N, C-alpha and C positions, 0 to 999 in steps of 0.2 A: 368486332375484335379490335380493329384499329382504335376505336374510341376508348376501349378498354385500356389498351397499351399507354394511350396518351395520358389518360387520366391516372394512372398510376407513376406516371413520371412527373407529373404536375406538383410542385411545392405548394403547400398550404400556407398562406400567411395566418399565423396563429400565435397566440400566447400561451398555448399549451404546452407543457413540459415535454421536452424530447425523450423518447424512450433511449434508455442507456443499455449497453451490452454487457456491462460490469454486474457482477453479482453483489460485490459491496463497495461503499463510496470511498473514494481515496482520502485520507487525511493528510494534510500539509502542514497542521500547526502544532504538532508534537514534537519535541527535541529529542531526536533519537539518532544513534549511530548503529550500524551492524559490524560484526566482527566475524570475519572469515578466514580460516587458516591462520590465525593470529594477526591478522591486518584489520584495521579498523576503517570502514567507509561511511561518509555521510549519506543518509536516507532522505532521499528528495520528497518522498511520499510513499504511504504505506495504506494497505488495507487488509481485512481478514483474509483475504485471498492472495496477497503478495506483495511485493514492495519494488520499488526503484532506486538503485543506488548510484551514487556519483562515483565512477571508477573507471579503472583502463581497461577497457573491455577486453584488451589482449590477454588479460588475467584469467579469464573465464572461457570455458568451452561451451558450445550450444548444447541444451541438454543435459548439462553436467549436473549431478546431484551434489548437495554441499549442506554441511551441517553449520550452522548460522546460531549467533548469540546477539539479538537485538537488544540494545541497552536503551531504555526509555528514562529522561530526566523528568520525574514526576515532582509535585510540589516540596514533599518531605524527603524524598529518598530518590534511588536509582533503582530500577527495575530491570533485571536481566531475564530475557525470555529465550530459552534455547528450543530451537526447532531444525526442521530438514527443509529444504527448499531445492528448486530445480531451476536453473538458467533457462528462460524461455524467449529472451530476446536481448541483444547487446548491439550498441550503435553509439559513436559519437561521445565517448566517455559516461556513457550510461549503461546499466545491466538491469534487466528486469528479471525477477525472481518470482516463481509461483510457490507459495505455501504448500507443504503437504496438509492433507486434511488435520484439521485441529483437535486434539482431544479436549476433554471437557476442562481440565486443568490448565491447559493453555489457552483455550477460549476466555475462562475467567481472567487470567492475566491481562489478555488484550482488553476485556471489559474494563478491567480496573483502570488502565491506561485512558480510555475513553471517559469513564467517569470522573478521572482526575481532571481531566481536560475540561469538562463540563462544568465542575465544581469551581476551577480556578475562573473561568468565564464568567459565572455568576458573581463570584466574590468582586471581581474587577468592577463588574456591572454597578455594584451596591456600593462602591466607594465613593 
């Protein structure tokens, strides 16, 4: 039994990819802001499950439900996505929001942002 405990605590030296607890990968490359109660906040990163805002954490309460508009700068236009979110964590000028489950339309809008980013990266690589 002691051997089992020790082997479970041992760290493996390996190049294998570490398991992540996140449902969706974070995206840092997109230019976007979030509008909450008429105030605009920079988005540090986002995923299909949530986003991290740079904001005064005193403006938000834990587990507060919010209506948000996320504005993405695409290559040819600005895409506004309206959705609901819940504050899950806040500290040191950052506020983490969990997005409510996405409707099919909202999911397509987020996919449009990802597709636009991939197309832009491809165009830059070909230049």
